N, CA, C and O atoms as CSV, one atom per row, in Angstrom:
chain,resi,resn,atom,element,x,y,z
A,1,MET,N,N,5.716,9.437,13.651
A,1,MET,CA,C,5.522,7.848,12.281
A,1,MET,C,C,3.629,8.585,12.375
A,1,MET,O,O,3.094,9.463,13.053
A,2,ALA,N,N,3.204,7.715,11.389
A,2,ALA,CA,C,2.034,7.743,10.887
A,2,ALA,C,C,1.213,7.224,11.344
A,2,ALA,O,O,1.573,6.108,11.718
A,3,ARG,N,N,-0.398,7.555,11.665
A,3,ARG,CA,C,-1.161,6.701,12.303
A,3,ARG,C,C,-1.838,5.951,11.222
A,3,ARG,O,O,-2.482,5.018,11.702
A,4,ILE,N,N,-1.915,6.018,10.064
A,4,ILE,CA,C,-1.789,5.341,9.134
A,4,ILE,C,C,-1.162,3.866,8.616
A,4,ILE,O,O,0.023,3.907,8.288
A,5,VAL,N,N,-1.681,2.879,8.538
A,5,VAL,CA,C,-0.725,1.781,8.794
A,5,VAL,C,C,-1.479,0.996,7.051
A,5,VAL,O,O,-2.585,1.068,6.517
A,6,ILE,N,N,-0.217,0.333,6.700
A,6,ILE,CA,C,-0.251,0.210,5.231
A,6,ILE,C,C,0.023,-1.362,5.666
A,6,ILE,O,O,0.917,-1.757,6.414
A,7,ARG,N,N,-1.416,-2.492,4.711
A,7,ARG,CA,C,-1.168,-3.420,4.909
A,7,ARG,C,C,-0.920,-4.366,3.346
A,7,ARG,O,O,-1.491,-5.310,2.802
A,8,LEU,N,N,0.318,-3.446,3.029
A,8,LEU,CA,C,0.299,-4.184,1.335
A,8,LEU,C,C,1.265,-5.664,1.765
A,8,LEU,O,O,1.067,-6.677,1.094
A,9,ASP,N,N,2.085,-5.689,2.675
A,9,ASP,CA,C,2.881,-7.118,2.832
A,9,ASP,C,C,1.943,-8.055,2.973
A,9,ASP,O,O,1.743,-8.926,2.126
A,10,GLU,N,N,1.052,-7.898,4.478
A,10,GLU,CA,C,-0.345,-9.012,4.428
A,10,GLU,C,C,-0.853,-9.242,3.339
A,10,GLU,O,O,-0.982,-10.460,3.211
A,11,LEU,N,N,-1.251,-8.631,2.379
A,11,LEU,CA,C,-1.976,-8.498,0.772
A,11,LEU,C,C,-0.995,-9.404,0.062
A,11,LEU,O,O,-1.339,-10.408,-0.563
A,12,LEU,N,N,0.009,-9.065,0.173
A,12,LEU,CA,C,1.433,-9.793,-1.206
A,12,LEU,C,C,1.381,-10.946,-0.685
A,12,LEU,O,O,1.221,-11.807,-1.550
A,13,HIS,N,N,1.480,-11.543,0.858
A,13,HIS,CA,C,1.519,-12.615,0.906
A,13,HIS,C,C,0.627,-13.519,1.070
A,13,HIS,O,O,0.980,-14.680,1.280
A,14,ALA,N,N,-0.496,-13.224,1.016
A,14,ALA,CA,C,-1.919,-13.789,1.093
A,14,ALA,C,C,-2.655,-14.299,-0.591
A,14,ALA,O,O,-3.582,-14.975,-1.039
A,15,ARG,N,N,-1.688,-13.576,-0.985
A,15,ARG,CA,C,-1.954,-13.669,-2.700
A,15,ARG,C,C,-0.556,-14.372,-3.715
A,15,ARG,O,O,-0.709,-14.710,-4.888
A,16,ARG,N,N,0.622,-14.469,-3.037
A,16,ARG,CA,C,1.408,-15.232,-3.169
A,16,ARG,C,C,1.766,-14.167,-4.754
A,16,ARG,O,O,1.682,-14.470,-5.944
A,17,MET,N,N,2.220,-12.728,-3.992
A,17,MET,CA,C,2.703,-11.531,-5.148
A,17,MET,C,C,3.638,-11.188,-4.766
A,17,MET,O,O,3.701,-11.039,-3.546
A,18,THR,N,N,4.728,-10.915,-5.511
A,18,THR,CA,C,5.583,-10.078,-5.044
A,18,THR,C,C,5.666,-8.855,-5.477
A,18,THR,O,O,5.188,-8.502,-6.555
A,19,LEU,N,N,6.451,-7.881,-4.456
A,19,LEU,CA,C,6.076,-6.447,-4.803
A,19,LEU,C,C,6.580,-6.033,-6.500
A,19,LEU,O,O,6.069,-5.250,-7.301
A,20,THR,N,N,7.552,-6.753,-6.592
A,20,THR,CA,C,7.902,-6.517,-8.111
A,20,THR,C,C,6.817,-6.598,-8.948
A,20,THR,O,O,6.339,-5.598,-9.485
A,21,GLU,N,N,6.258,-8.053,-9.151
A,21,GLU,CA,C,5.010,-8.237,-9.981
A,21,GLU,C,C,4.119,-7.232,-9.780
A,21,GLU,O,O,3.728,-6.618,-10.773
A,22,LEU,N,N,3.633,-6.875,-8.482
A,22,LEU,CA,C,2.762,-5.942,-8.566
A,22,LEU,C,C,2.938,-4.721,-9.069
A,22,LEU,O,O,2.091,-4.113,-9.723
A,23,ALA,N,N,3.991,-4.339,-8.794
A,23,ALA,CA,C,4.648,-2.992,-9.370
A,23,ALA,C,C,4.294,-2.947,-10.721
A,23,ALA,O,O,3.635,-1.991,-11.129
A,24,THR,N,N,4.828,-4.345,-11.888
A,24,THR,CA,C,4.779,-4.244,-13.066
A,24,THR,C,C,3.216,-4.042,-13.643
A,24,THR,O,O,2.920,-3.338,-14.609
A,25,ARG,N,N,2.249,-4.858,-12.790
A,25,ARG,CA,C,0.924,-4.835,-13.002
A,25,ARG,C,C,0.311,-3.980,-13.044
A,25,ARG,O,O,-0.549,-3.804,-13.907
A,26,VAL,N,N,0.666,-2.935,-11.809
A,26,VAL,CA,C,0.182,-1.705,-11.575
A,26,VAL,C,C,0.602,-0.384,-12.484
A,26,VAL,O,O,-0.017,0.609,-12.865
A,27,ASP,N,N,2.160,-0.933,-12.666
A,27,ASP,CA,C,3.023,0.136,-13.768
A,27,ASP,C,C,3.113,1.457,-12.568
A,27,ASP,O,O,2.532,2.521,-12.784
A,28,ILE,N,N,3.633,1.300,-11.749
A,28,ILE,CA,C,4.510,1.835,-11.194
A,28,ILE,C,C,5.710,1.424,-10.681
A,28,ILE,O,O,5.788,0.204,-10.534
A,29,THR,N,N,6.909,2.223,-10.284
A,29,THR,CA,C,8.185,2.062,-10.068
A,29,THR,C,C,8.250,1.207,-8.887
A,29,THR,O,O,7.225,1.158,-8.207
A,30,LEU,N,N,9.005,0.695,-8.608
A,30,LEU,CA,C,9.255,-0.301,-7.659
A,30,LEU,C,C,9.756,0.458,-6.514
A,30,LEU,O,O,9.336,0.074,-5.423
A,31,ALA,N,N,10.475,1.346,-6.520
A,31,ALA,CA,C,10.890,2.677,-5.553
A,31,ALA,C,C,9.465,3.150,-5.150
A,31,ALA,O,O,9.219,3.022,-3.951
A,32,ASN,N,N,8.525,3.648,-5.890
A,32,ASN,CA,C,7.757,4.384,-5.244
A,32,ASN,C,C,6.937,3.303,-4.728
A,32,ASN,O,O,6.540,3.698,-3.632
A,33,LEU,N,N,6.490,2.165,-4.950
A,33,LEU,CA,C,5.885,1.068,-4.202
A,33,LEU,C,C,6.625,1.207,-3.038
A,33,LEU,O,O,6.139,1.993,-2.225
A,34,SER,N,N,7.776,0.608,-2.698
A,34,SER,CA,C,8.293,0.331,-1.751
A,34,SER,C,C,7.912,1.267,-0.889
A,34,SER,O,O,7.249,0.840,0.056
A,35,ILE,N,N,8.138,2.506,-0.918
A,35,ILE,CA,C,8.108,3.630,-0.211
A,35,ILE,C,C,6.527,3.774,0.356
A,35,ILE,O,O,6.223,4.180,1.478
A,36,LEU,N,N,5.532,3.309,-0.775
A,36,LEU,CA,C,4.168,3.175,-0.062
A,36,LEU,C,C,4.460,1.897,1.562
A,36,LEU,O,O,4.438,2.094,2.777
A,37,LYS,N,N,4.687,0.736,0.757
A,37,LYS,CA,C,4.840,-0.416,1.318
A,37,LYS,C,C,5.200,-0.280,2.956
A,37,LYS,O,O,4.453,-0.723,3.828
A,38,THR,N,N,6.578,0.466,3.249
A,38,THR,CA,C,7.389,0.365,4.136
A,38,THR,C,C,6.334,1.956,5.332
A,38,THR,O,O,6.587,1.919,6.536
A,39,GLY,N,N,5.484,2.918,4.919
A,39,GLY,CA,C,4.721,3.599,5.581
A,39,GLY,C,C,5.147,4.802,5.112
A,39,GLY,O,O,4.510,5.744,5.584
A,40,LYS,N,N,6.194,5.158,4.178
A,40,LYS,CA,C,7.179,6.392,4.326
A,40,LYS,C,C,6.389,7.117,3.078
A,40,LYS,O,O,7.027,7.981,2.476
A,41,ALA,N,N,5.222,6.869,2.701
A,41,ALA,CA,C,4.549,7.914,1.592
A,41,ALA,C,C,3.759,9.084,2.345
A,41,ALA,O,O,3.019,8.815,3.291
A,42,LYS,N,N,3.860,9.803,2.095
A,42,LYS,CA,C,3.082,10.931,2.385
A,42,LYS,C,C,1.695,11.239,1.723
A,42,LYS,O,O,0.934,11.825,2.492
A,43,ALA,N,N,1.095,10.934,0.246
A,43,ALA,CA,C,0.109,10.591,0.013
A,43,ALA,C,C,-0.063,9.209,-1.363
A,43,ALA,O,O,0.944,8.687,-1.843
A,44,ILE,N,N,-0.863,8.989,-1.609
A,44,ILE,CA,C,-1.034,8.036,-2.924
A,44,ILE,C,C,-2.430,8.803,-3.518
A,44,ILE,O,O,-3.348,9.248,-2.830
A,45,ARG,N,N,-2.354,8.819,-4.534
A,45,ARG,CA,C,-3.005,9.276,-5.607
A,45,ARG,C,C,-4.400,8.311,-6.009
A,45,ARG,O,O,-4.135,7.109,-5.989
A,46,PHE,N,N,-5.715,8.611,-6.338
A,46,PHE,CA,C,-6.366,7.626,-6.206
A,46,PHE,C,C,-6.618,6.535,-7.441
A,46,PHE,O,O,-7.248,5.480,-7.377
A,47,SER,N,N,-5.868,7.167,-8.687
A,47,SER,CA,C,-5.865,6.209,-9.292
A,47,SER,C,C,-4.677,5.003,-9.050
A,47,SER,O,O,-4.709,3.884,-9.563
A,48,THR,N,N,-3.843,5.418,-8.327
A,48,THR,CA,C,-3.113,4.455,-7.699
A,48,THR,C,C,-3.664,3.649,-6.608
A,48,THR,O,O,-3.472,2.433,-6.596
A,49,LEU,N,N,-4.197,4.117,-5.879
A,49,LEU,CA,C,-4.692,3.166,-5.406
A,49,LEU,C,C,-5.888,2.082,-5.481
A,49,LEU,O,O,-6.114,1.078,-4.806
A,50,GLU,N,N,-6.657,2.763,-6.716
A,50,GLU,CA,C,-7.407,1.891,-7.503
A,50,GLU,C,C,-7.252,0.924,-8.151
A,50,GLU,O,O,-8.053,-0.010,-8.214
A,51,ALA,N,N,-5.710,1.044,-8.993
A,51,ALA,CA,C,-4.908,-0.130,-9.548
A,51,ALA,C,C,-4.781,-0.856,-8.732
A,51,ALA,O,O,-5.349,-1.945,-8.818
A,52,ILE,N,N,-3.861,-0.488,-7.443
A,52,ILE,CA,C,-3.625,-1.529,-6.812
A,52,ILE,C,C,-4.581,-2.481,-6.107
A,52,ILE,O,O,-4.163,-3.576,-5.732
A,53,CYS,N,N,-5.563,-2.195,-5.953
A,53,CYS,CA,C,-6.806,-2.260,-5.273
A,53,CYS,C,C,-7.239,-3.366,-6.589
A,53,CYS,O,O,-7.109,-4.586,-6.489
A,54,ALA,N,N,-7.697,-2.761,-7.642
A,54,ALA,CA,C,-8.373,-4.125,-8.495
A,54,ALA,C,C,-7.040,-5.343,-8.601
A,54,ALA,O,O,-7.274,-6.490,-8.220
A,55,VAL,N,N,-5.936,-5.043,-9.036
A,55,VAL,CA,C,-5.270,-5.829,-8.812
A,55,VAL,C,C,-5.125,-6.959,-7.685
A,55,VAL,O,O,-5.113,-8.183,-7.816
A,56,LEU,N,N,-5.029,-6.236,-6.637
A,56,LEU,CA,C,-5.279,-7.507,-5.563
A,56,LEU,C,C,-6.393,-7.953,-4.963
A,56,LEU,O,O,-6.586,-8.627,-3.951
A,57,GLU,N,N,-7.129,-7.432,-5.809
A,57,GLU,CA,C,-8.373,-8.005,-5.797
A,57,GLU,C,C,-8.938,-7.273,-4.011
A,57,GLU,O,O,-9.394,-7.967,-3.102
A,58,CYS,N,N,-8.764,-6.068,-3.968
A,58,CYS,CA,C,-9.287,-6.061,-2.499
A,58,CYS,C,C,-9.921,-4.448,-2.575
A,58,CYS,O,O,-10.007,-3.817,-3.629
A,59,GLN,N,N,-10.345,-3.928,-1.221
A,59,GLN,CA,C,-11.014,-2.866,-1.325
A,59,GLN,C,C,-9.965,-1.984,-0.272
A,59,GLN,O,O,-9.344,-2.604,0.591
A,60,PRO,N,N,-9.801,-0.319,-0.427
A,60,PRO,CA,C,-8.626,0.181,0.207
A,60,PRO,C,C,-8.764,0.170,1.849
A,60,PRO,O,O,-7.670,0.246,2.409
A,61,GLY,N,N,-9.702,0.104,2.567
A,61,GLY,CA,C,-9.776,-0.822,3.755
A,61,GLY,C,C,-8.813,-1.800,3.580
A,61,GLY,O,O,-7.790,-1.514,4.203
A,62,ASP,N,N,-8.741,-2.901,2.939
A,62,ASP,CA,C,-8.132,-3.617,3.100
A,62,ASP,C,C,-6.649,-3.436,3.166
A,62,ASP,O,O,-5.923,-4.190,3.813
A,63,LEU,N,N,-6.190,-2.331,2.421
A,63,LEU,CA,C,-5.135,-2.004,1.795
A,63,LEU,C,C,-4.283,-0.791,3.188
A,63,LEU,O,O,-3.092,-0.712,3.490
A,64,LEU,N,N,-5.519,0.002,3.762
A,64,LEU,CA,C,-4.925,0.889,4.503
A,64,LEU,C,C,-5.872,0.788,6.161
A,64,LEU,O,O,-7.049,0.441,6.259
A,65,GLY,N,N,-5.103,1.130,7.135
A,65,GLY,CA,C,-5.576,1.478,8.234
A,65,GLY,C,C,-5.645,2.425,9.346
A,65,GLY,O,O,-5.167,3.513,9.025
A,66,PHE,N,N,-5.967,2.389,10.233
A,66,PHE,CA,C,-5.739,3.839,10.956
A,66,PHE,C,C,-5.732,3.472,12.417
A,66,PHE,O,O,-6.771,2.983,12.859
A,67,ASP,N,N,-4.509,3.671,13.390
A,67,ASP,CA,C,-4.182,3.127,14.221
A,67,ASP,C,C,-3.805,4.379,14.945
A,67,ASP,O,O,-2.903,5.213,14.865
A,68,PRO,N,N,-5.153,4.112,15.888
A,68,PRO,CA,C,-4.872,5.653,17.060
A,68,PRO,C,C,-4.049,5.187,17.965
A,68,PRO,O,O,-3.865,6.103,18.766
A,69,ALA,N,N,-3.598,4.483,18.197
A,69,ALA,CA,C,-2.795,4.300,19.252
A,69,ALA,C,C,-1.033,5.039,18.922
A,69,ALA,O,O,-0.274,5.490,19.780
A,70,LEU,N,N,-0.832,4.965,17.704
A,70,LEU,CA,C,0.342,5.468,17.104
A,70,LEU,C,C,0.319,6.867,17.753
A,70,LEU,O,O,-0.700,7.144,18.387
A,71,PRO,N,N,1.207,7.697,17.688
A,71,PRO,CA,C,1.236,8.913,17.716
A,71,PRO,C,C,1.152,10.067,16.585
A,71,PRO,O,O,1.843,10.093,15.567
A,72,ALA,N,N,0.396,10.801,16.874
A,72,ALA,CA,C,0.363,11.821,15.264
A,72,ALA,C,C,1.622,12.218,15.130
A,72,ALA,O,O,2.551,12.319,15.931
A,73,GLU,N,N,1.491,12.465,13.795
A,73,GLU,CA,C,2.824,13.408,13.117
A,73,GLU,C,C,2.104,14.656,13.477
A,73,GLU,O,O,0.901,14.882,13.610
A,74,GLU,N,N,3.461,15.624,13.636
A,74,GLU,CA,C,3.095,16.881,13.675
A,74,GLU,C,C,4.025,17.819,12.811
A,74,GLU,O,O,3.801,19.029,12.754
């Protein structure tokens, strides 16, 4: 399990936006955005992170967090 926590659900809910709408506005496939949302992504491009933050009007730290209580991946 990754120690990086993705808070995309919370941000979408707060902005009353669907994952499909975000995918369209960021120009990323719904499948790739779903992988990010579920925490299964191994990486994210800065350009994608920037686009998501621009659309959601947030900072990267609002989207990504670190949970030291979770076990580290090996």
